[in-house]
C-alpha positions in Angstrom: -71.4 17.9 -15.0 -73.2 20.5 -12.6 -76.3 20.7 -10.4 -78.5 23.2 -8.9 -76.5 25.3 -6.4 -73.2 24.0 -7.5 -71.3 26.9 -7.3 -71.9 27.4 -3.4 -70.8 23.8 -2.7 -68.0 24.7 -4.5 -67.3 27.8 -3.0 -67.4 26.5 0.3 -64.6 24.1 0.0 -61.3 24.7 1.3 -58.0 24.2 -1.0 -57.3 20.8 -0.5 -61.1 19.4 -0.3 -63.2 18.1 -3.3 -67.1 16.7 -3.8 -67.4 13.6 -3.5 -70.7 11.8 -5.0 -72.7 8.7 -4.9 -73.9 7.3 -7.3 -70.1 8.4 -9.0 -70.5 10.8 -11.9 -69.5 7.7 -14.4 -72.3 5.9 -13.2 -75.8 5.4 -15.2 -77.7 7.2 -12.2 -75.9 10.0 -12.0 -75.1 10.9 -16.0 -79.3 10.7 -15.6 -79.6 13.1 -13.0 -76.9 14.8 -11.2 -78.7 16.7 -8.9 -80.1 13.5 -7.0 -76.8 12.3 -6.3 -75.8 12.2 -2.5 -72.7 15.0 -2.5 -70.0 15.6 0.0 -67.1 17.2 0.9 -64.3 15.1 1.4 -59.9 15.2 1.6 -58.5 15.3 -1.6 -56.0 12.9 -0.3 -59.2 10.5 0.7 -60.8 11.2 -2.4 -57.0 9.8 -4.5 -56.9 7.3 -2.7 -60.2 5.8 -3.5 -59.2 6.7 -7.2 -56.4 4.6 -6.9 -58.0 1.8 -5.1 -60.8 1.6 -7.6 -58.5 1.5 -10.6 -56.8 -1.3 -9.0 -59.8 -3.4 -8.3 -60.8 -3.2 -12.0 -57.3 -3.8 -12.9 -56.5 -0.7 -14.5 -53.5 1.3 -14.2 -53.4 3.8 -11.0 -53.9 7.3 -12.0 -50.2 8.0 -11.9 -47.9 10.2 -9.0 -49.9 13.7 -8.3 -47.3 15.0 -5.8 -47.9 15.3 -1.8 -51.5 17.0 -1.4 
């Protein structure tokens, strides 16, 4: 999923940063209007931690070992 200006936002990231979005990309709202999401750069470690926590809350398997980031 891309939004206007995504290349500029991504180019500004460091090697250990990612863009997080709210509402999340898997939500209906985001799928309908990804350009309308709130985006911010966060450390990759924080995003992975969020994903593991989210999976646990919904009884899903953890994403697996990803190594040290």
